[in-house]
PALO-720948 format. One record per residue (C-alpha): x, y, z; residue number from 1; residue in three letters. Coordinates in steps of 0.2 Angstrom, whole numbers, plus 5000, padded with zeros to 4 digits. Layout:
BEGIN
east;north;up;num;residu
X;Y;Z;NUM;ALA
...
# end
This chain:
BEGIN
east;north;up;num;residu
5087;5000;4911;1;MET
5073;5006;4901;2;SER
5071;5024;4894;3;ASN
5058;5028;4907;4;GLU
5068;5021;4922;5;ASP
5079;5036;4925;6;ASN
5079;5047;4909;7;ARG
5091;5061;4910;8;PHE
5079;5074;4902;9;SER
5066;5070;4915;10;ALA
5078;5070;4929;11;ARG
5085;5087;4923;12;ALA
5068;5094;4922;13;ALA
5064;5089;4940;14;ARG
5081;5096;4946;15;TYR
5077;5112;4938;16;ALA
5060;5114;4947;17;ARG
5064;5107;4964;18;VAL
5082;5114;4964;19;GLY
5076;5131;4959;20;GLY
5063;5132;4972;21;ASN
5073;5125;4986;22;VAL
5088;5134;4981;23;GLY
5080;5151;4982;24;MET
5076;5148;5000;25;VAL
5093;5141;5003;26;ALA
5101;5157;4996;27;ALA
5089;5168;5007;28;ARG
5095;5159;5023;29;VAL
5114;5159;5017;30;ALA
5112;5178;5013;31;THR
5104;5182;5029;32;GLY
5118;5173;5039;33;LYS
5131;5182;5029;34;LEU
5124;5199;5032;35;LEU
5121;5195;5050;36;GLY
5102;5195;5049;37;ARG
5093;5186;5063;38;GLU
5086;5170;5055;39;LEU
5067;5169;5056;40;ASP
5063;5151;5056;41;ASN
5044;5154;5054;42;THR
5046;5166;5039;43;SER
5059;5154;5031;44;ASP
5049;5139;5034;45;ALA
5034;5147;5026;46;ALA
5044;5152;5011;47;ALA
5050;5134;5009;48;LEU
5033;5127;5010;49;ALA
5027;5139;4997;50;ALA
5042;5134;4986;51;ALA
5037;5116;4987;52;LEU
5019;5118;4987;53;GLY
5017;5117;4968;54;GLY
5027;5101;4967;55;LEU
5019;5084;4968;56;LYS
5027;5067;4970;57;GLY
5041;5059;4981;58;PRO
5046;5076;4990;59;LEU
5029;5079;4997;60;MET
5029;5061;5004;61;LYS
5046;5065;5012;62;VAL
5041;5082;5018;63;ALA
5027;5075;5028;64;GLN
5037;5060;5035;65;LEU
5050;5072;5041;66;LEU
5037;5083;5050;67;SER
5034;5068;5062;68;THR
5053;5066;5068;69;ILE
5058;5077;5082;70;PRO
5073;5089;5077;71;GLU
5074;5081;5059;72;ALA
5069;5099;5054;73;LEU
5065;5115;5064;74;PRO
5048;5114;5072;75;PRO
5042;5129;5062;76;GLU
5047;5119;5046;77;TYR
5039;5103;5052;78;ALA
5022;5113;5055;79;ARG
5022;5120;5038;80;GLU
5027;5104;5029;81;LEU
5015;5094;5038;82;ALA
5001;5104;5029;83;GLN
5007;5101;5012;84;LEU
4996;5089;5001;85;GLN
5003;5075;4991;86;SER
4989;5071;4979;87;ASN
4994;5073;4961;88;ALA
4983;5078;4947;89;PRO
4977;5062;4938;90;PRO
4983;5056;4921;91;MET
4970;5059;4907;92;GLY
4963;5044;4897;93;PRO
4975;5046;4883;94;GLY
4990;5045;4895;95;PHE
4982;5031;4904;96;VAL
4981;5021;4888;97;ARG
4999;5024;4883;98;ARG
5005;5019;4900;99;ARG
4995;5003;4900;100;MET
5001;4999;4883;101;THR
5019;5001;4889;102;ALA
5016;4989;4904;103;GLU
5005;4975;4896;104;LEU
5007;4978;4877;105;GLY
4995;4984;4864;106;PRO
4981;4971;4868;107;ASP
4981;4976;4886;108;TRP
4962;4980;4886;109;ALA
4958;4963;4880;110;ALA
4966;4955;4895;111;ARG
4953;4964;4907;112;PHE
4934;4961;4907;113;GLY
4932;4980;4910;114;SER
4944;4994;4914;115;PHE
4938;5012;4919;116;GLU
4950;5025;4911;117;GLU
4945;5038;4924;118;ALA
4955;5035;4940;119;SER
4946;5033;4957;120;THR
4960;5039;4967;121;ALA
4977;5047;4965;122;SER
4992;5049;4976;123;ALA
5011;5054;4976;124;SER
5017;5040;4965;125;LEU
5003;5033;4955;126;GLY
4984;5032;4953;127;GLN
4970;5018;4955;128;VAL
4958;5012;4942;129;HIS
4943;5001;4944;130;ARG
4943;4986;4933;131;ALA
4937;4967;4932;132;THR
4946;4951;4926;133;THR
4939;4942;4911;134;ARG
4930;4931;4924;135;GLN
4921;4947;4932;136;GLY
4932;4948;4948;137;LEU
4932;4966;4953;138;PRO
4950;4974;4953;139;LEU
4959;4989;4959;140;ALA
4973;4993;4947;141;VAL
4987;5004;4953;142;LYS
4997;5013;4938;143;LEU
5013;5022;4942;144;GLN
5015;5039;4935;145;TYR
5029;5041;4921;146;PRO
5047;5045;4926;147;ASP
5044;5042;4944;148;MET
5062;5035;4946;149;GLN
5069;5051;4939;150;SER
5058;5061;4951;151;ALA
5064;5051;4966;152;VAL
5082;5053;4962;153;GLU
5080;5071;4959;154;ALA
5070;5074;4975;155;ASP
5083;5064;4986;156;LEU
5097;5075;4980;157;ASN
5087;5090;4984;158;GLN
5083;5083;5001;159;LEU
5101;5085;5005;160;ARG
5099;5103;5002;161;VAL
5084;5104;5014;162;ILE
5094;5095;5028;163;PHE
5108;5107;5024;164;GLY
5096;5122;5027;165;LEU
5093;5115;5045;166;HIS
5111;5114;5048;167;ALA
5114;5132;5043;168;ARG
5100;5138;5055;169;MET
5110;5134;5070;170;GLY
5116;5118;5079;171;SER
5106;5104;5071;172;ALA
5101;5091;5085;173;GLY
5102;5076;5073;174;VAL
5114;5068;5061;175;ASP
5103;5065;5046;176;THR
5115;5054;5036;177;ARG
5106;5037;5040;178;GLN
5089;5045;5039;179;MET
5093;5050;5021;180;LEU
5099;5032;5017;181;GLU
5083;5025;5024;182;GLU
5071;5037;5015;183;ILE
5080;5034;4999;184;GLY
5080;5015;5000;185;ASP
5061;5015;5005;186;ARG
5056;5027;4991;187;LEU
5065;5016;4978;188;ARG
5057;5001;4985;189;GLU
5040;5009;4984;190;GLU
5043;5011;4966;191;LEU
5044;4992;4964;192;ASP
5026;4986;4962;193;TYR
5033;4968;4961;194;GLU
5040;4970;4979;195;MET
5023;4978;4984;196;GLU
5014;4963;4978;197;ALA
5025;4952;4989;198;LYS
5022;4963;5004;199;HIS
5003;4962;5000;200;MET
5005;4943;5000;201;ALA
5014;4943;5016;202;LEU
5000;4953;5025;203;TYR
4988;4942;5017;204;GLY
4997;4927;5025;205;LEU
4998;4935;5042;206;ILE
4979;4940;5042;207;PHE
4972;4924;5033;208;ALA
4956;4920;5041;209;GLY
4956;4936;5052;210;ASP
4938;4942;5054;211;ALA
4942;4960;5057;212;HIS
4957;4964;5045;213;VAL
4955;4961;5026;214;ARG
4970;4962;5014;215;VAL
4968;4962;4994;216;PRO
4976;4948;4984;217;ALA
4988;4953;4970;218;PRO
4983;4947;4952;219;GLU
5000;4942;4945;220;ALA
4995;4940;4927;221;ALA
4989;4958;4926;222;LEU
5004;4966;4936;223;SER
5022;4972;4931;224;THR
5035;4982;4940;225;LYS
5025;4998;4938;226;ARG
5007;4991;4937;227;LEU
4999;4982;4951;228;LEU
4982;4974;4950;229;SER
4973;4967;4965;230;MET
4956;4962;4971;231;THR
4945;4976;4975;232;TRP
4939;4978;4993;233;LEU
4924;4988;4995;234;SER
4922;4999;5011;235;GLY
4919;5017;5018;236;ARG
4932;5030;5023;237;PRO
4937;5028;5041;238;LEU
4933;5046;5045;239;LEU
4914;5042;5041;240;ASP
4914;5034;5058;241;TYR
4920;5049;5068;242;LYS
4902;5052;5074;243;GLY
4898;5033;5076;244;ALA
4894;5026;5093;245;PRO
4909;5023;5104;246;LEU
4907;5004;5103;247;GLU
4909;5005;5084;248;ASP
4924;5017;5085;249;ARG
4932;5006;5098;250;ASN
4930;4991;5086;251;ARG
4938;5000;5072;252;LEU
4953;5005;5084;253;ALA
4955;4987;5089;254;ASP
4956;4982;5071;255;ALA
4968;4996;5067;256;MET
4979;4991;5082;257;TYR
4980;4973;5077;258;ARG
4984;4977;5059;259;ALA
4999;4987;5065;260;TRP
5006;4979;5081;261;TRP
5003;4961;5078;262;TYR
5014;4960;5062;263;PRO
5028;4970;5072;264;VAL
5029;4958;5087;265;THR
5025;4942;5077;266;HIS
5034;4944;5060;267;TYR
5045;4960;5062;268;GLY
5036;4970;5049;269;VAL
5026;4986;5050;270;ILE
5014;4995;5038;271;HIS
5024;5011;5037;272;GLY
5012;5023;5030;273;ASP
4996;5024;5042;274;PRO
4988;5037;5031;275;HIS
4969;5039;5033;276;LEU
4967;5035;5015;277;GLY
4976;5018;5017;278;ASN
4961;5010;5026;279;TYR
4943;5008;5023;280;THR
4929;5000;5034;281;VAL
4919;4985;5029;282;PHE
4902;4983;5038;283;GLU
4889;4970;5042;284;GLU
4879;4967;5027;285;PRO
4862;4976;5027;286;GLY
4866;4986;5043;287;SER
4867;5003;5035;288;ALA
4851;5013;5035;289;PRO
4847;5022;5019;290;SER
4861;5036;5016;291;GLY
4869;5031;5033;292;GLY
4883;5021;5040;293;ILE
4881;5003;5046;294;GLY
4889;4993;5060;295;ARG
4908;4991;5056;296;PRO
4916;4973;5056;297;ILE
4934;4978;5053;298;GLY
4946;4987;5041;299;ILE
4952;4984;5024;300;ASN
4971;4987;5024;301;LEU
4977;4995;5008;302;LEU
4993;5001;5000;303;ASP
5008;4990;5004;304;PHE
5022;5001;4996;305;GLY
5029;5006;5012;306;CYS
5031;4990;5022;307;VAL
5047;4991;5033;308;ARG
5055;4974;5037;309;LYS
5065;4973;5053;310;PHE
5079;4961;5060;311;PRO
5072;4952;5075;312;VAL
5085;4960;5086;313;ALA
5076;4976;5083;314;PHE
5059;4969;5088;315;VAL
5068;4963;5104;316;GLN
5073;4981;5107;317;GLY
5055;4987;5105;318;VAL
5050;4975;5119;319;VAL
5065;4979;5129;320;ASP
5062;4997;5128;321;LEU
5044;4995;5134;322;TYR
5050;4984;5149;323;ARG
5063;4997;5153;324;GLY
5050;5010;5154;325;LEU
5038;4999;5164;326;GLU
5051;4995;5177;327;ARG
5061;5011;5177;328;GLY
5076;5001;5172;329;ASP
5088;5014;5164;330;ARG
5101;5001;5160;331;ALA
5088;4991;5150;332;LEU
5082;5007;5141;333;LEU
5100;5011;5136;334;VAL
5102;4993;5130;335;HIS
5086;4995;5119;336;ALA
5092;5011;5112;337;TYR
5109;5003;5107;338;GLU
5100;4988;5100;339;THR
5090;5000;5089;340;TRP
5107;5007;5083;341;GLY
5110;5023;5093;342;PHE
5128;5026;5098;343;LYS
5138;5036;5109;344;GLY
5124;5042;5120;345;LEU
5127;5054;5134;346;SER
5115;5055;5149;347;ASP
5107;5071;5142;348;GLU
5104;5062;5125;349;LEU
5097;5047;5134;350;ILE
5085;5058;5143;351;ASP
5079;5066;5127;352;ALA
5076;5049;5119;353;LEU
5067;5044;5134;354;THR
5055;5059;5133;355;ILE
5050;5053;5116;356;TRP
5049;5035;5121;357;ALA
5037;5039;5135;358;ARG
5026;5049;5123;359;PHE
5026;5034;5111;360;ILE
5024;5021;5124;361;TYR
5014;5031;5137;362;GLY
4996;5024;5133;363;PRO
5003;5007;5133;364;LEU
5010;5009;5151;365;LEU
4994;5016;5158;366;ASP
4982;5002;5164;367;ASP
4966;5010;5162;368;ARG
4953;5014;5148;369;GLU
4958;5030;5139;370;ARG
4961;5039;5123;371;THR
4978;5037;5115;372;ILE
4982;5055;5121;373;ALA
4969;5063;5133;374;ASP
4965;5081;5129;375;GLY
4975;5081;5112;376;THR
4969;5086;5095;377;GLN
4975;5075;5080;378;PRO
4985;5090;5073;379;GLY
4994;5093;5090;380;GLU
4999;5075;5093;381;TYR
5017;5074;5099;382;GLY
5020;5092;5097;383;ARG
5024;5097;5115;384;ARG
5035;5082;5117;385;GLN
5044;5085;5101;386;ALA
5048;5103;5107;387;PHE
5055;5096;5123;388;GLU
5066;5084;5113;389;VAL
5071;5098;5101;390;HIS
5077;5109;5115;391;GLN
5088;5095;5122;392;ILE
5095;5089;5106;393;LEU
5099;5106;5100;394;LYS
5109;5110;5116;395;ALA
5117;5093;5118;396;LYS
5117;5084;5101;397;GLY
5119;5079;5088;398;PRO
5113;5062;5089;399;VAL
5113;5050;5074;400;THR
5096;5043;5071;401;ILE
5097;5025;5066;402;PRO
5088;5021;5049;403;ARG
5076;5008;5057;404;GLU
5069;5022;5068;405;PHE
5063;5033;5054;406;VAL
5048;5023;5048;407;PHE
5044;5015;5065;408;MET
5042;5032;5072;409;ASP
5032;5039;5057;410;ARG
5020;5024;5059;411;ALA
5018;5026;5077;412;ALA
5014;5044;5076;413;ILE
5002;5041;5061;414;GLY
4993;5027;5070;415;LEU
4991;5038;5085;416;GLY
4983;5051;5074;417;GLY
4971;5039;5067;418;VAL
4965;5034;5085;419;PHE
4963;5052;5090;420;LEU
4952;5055;5074;421;HIS
4941;5040;5080;422;LEU
4942;5047;5098;423;ASP
4943;5029;5103;424;ALA
4944;5024;5122;425;ARG
4953;5007;5125;426;ARG
4964;5000;5138;427;ASN
4980;5001;5127;428;TRP
4991;4993;5141;429;TYR
4981;4977;5140;430;ARG
4980;4977;5121;431;LEU
4999;4978;5120;432;PHE
5003;4966;5134;433;ASN
4992;4953;5126;434;GLU
5002;4956;5110;435;THR
5019;4953;5117;436;ILE
5015;4940;5131;437;GLU
5021;4926;5120;438;ASP
5036;4935;5112;439;PHE
5051;4925;5109;440;ASP
5064;4931;5097;441;ARG
5069;4913;5091;442;VAL
5051;4909;5088;443;THR
5048;4926;5079;444;VAL
5064;4923;5068;445;ALA
5058;4906;5063;446;ALA
5040;4913;5059;447;ARG
5048;4927;5049;448;GLN
5059;4916;5039;449;ARG
5045;4904;5035;450;THR
5032;4918;5030;451;ALA
5045;4927;5020;452;PHE
5050;4912;5010;453;GLU
5032;4908;5006;454;LYS
5029;4925;4997;455;VAL
5046;4926;4989;456;GLY
5055;4938;5001;457;LEU
5072;4934;5009;458;THR
5079;4937;5026;459;VAL
5091;4950;5018;460;GLY
5076;4961;5014;461;ASP
5076;4966;5032;462;THR
5092;4977;5028;463;SER
5101;4968;5042;464;GLY
5104;4951;5051;465;GLN
5089;4941;5058;466;ILE
5099;4939;5074;467;PHE
# end
């Protein structure tokens, strides 16, 4: 392990910052209970958000993830944490040069045709620079911030404290142990840019020749475990099209839908972070008027750090759950929940899960043209249903959330939010049924195994058995 991997000094500094801030709120809650103070979730949630607001990195990513899962945190906490931003301040040119030297050696600059030391984008774990190969091929170069492994381990330990806060506030509706394991595994995986390059290659294979979904290609000779170079895909931000004609917004929704659902049902993988910044739009050449937007063709799918790979049995559960809702078959619903990993479910907990399932699958069960959630604003998506589930789980729980559920749920909520931003109107029922009409688990298992092997992944990367 290199000095940078998990330095004690870096980890200790992170513990001090995160632990101090979170600990103050924990102490406030604990003291309130000891003195018989009525706990004020709204006030305590605001205090926690304020304590975390100055920090950047993994914990912000986790906080926003947890805000989408019913009863993972109190609703007041979820609302506050959902507003936190995960953008980190960029590294300066001197720091960039030192990081590039650490990854590619002292002659790193000579290995590029050009390299812009000022970043074009920054996020929670790294930042992106424009560059070219020596042959002139445009590149996007993602450079990981220093000491990120230390930050992840420190933040995961403090996440246990945050979950503990929830438990102290009353009867928590969910057992968060598997959630913590899943979040930890995915965050550690996201630090591995060699794994991300394999994910990118997998999606490139899935969408090879697709006219509406483009995927960058990794440049292996200019990449390491903490540096990822890939082809640059030019495009406009998705939100530039909010005011575009409905036909154009629908075309983008179709591309987004295919980019997310097709890999799930045909290869057992999802793009687990459908953040607006992870997509750009490419247009018909010459269709944009001066200073305006043009006619969109499709989307550039970016950032493959959070790709969740599932056993095919889990994908079968996704289809079974849909069929159970469609037919009103409670036994099939229960079978699907159990396939996903839910255990010991009472009738009340089954009802709670089904409220959430009907929300997620609702548009896919409605055979008509509609928005993804009629009459709902993006920031309100799922909030009413989450409150209903919260009430039941708090009274009848806890229920253990299976680890596979965490990013499936996060991605579904995020994708729905994108559709709401676009205000797209589609027949989601027909789109989904076209996607699953030829579903066969044996065929999907064989297809998954073949694709994984081509890009250097293994079936074991699904964190479970393929059957």
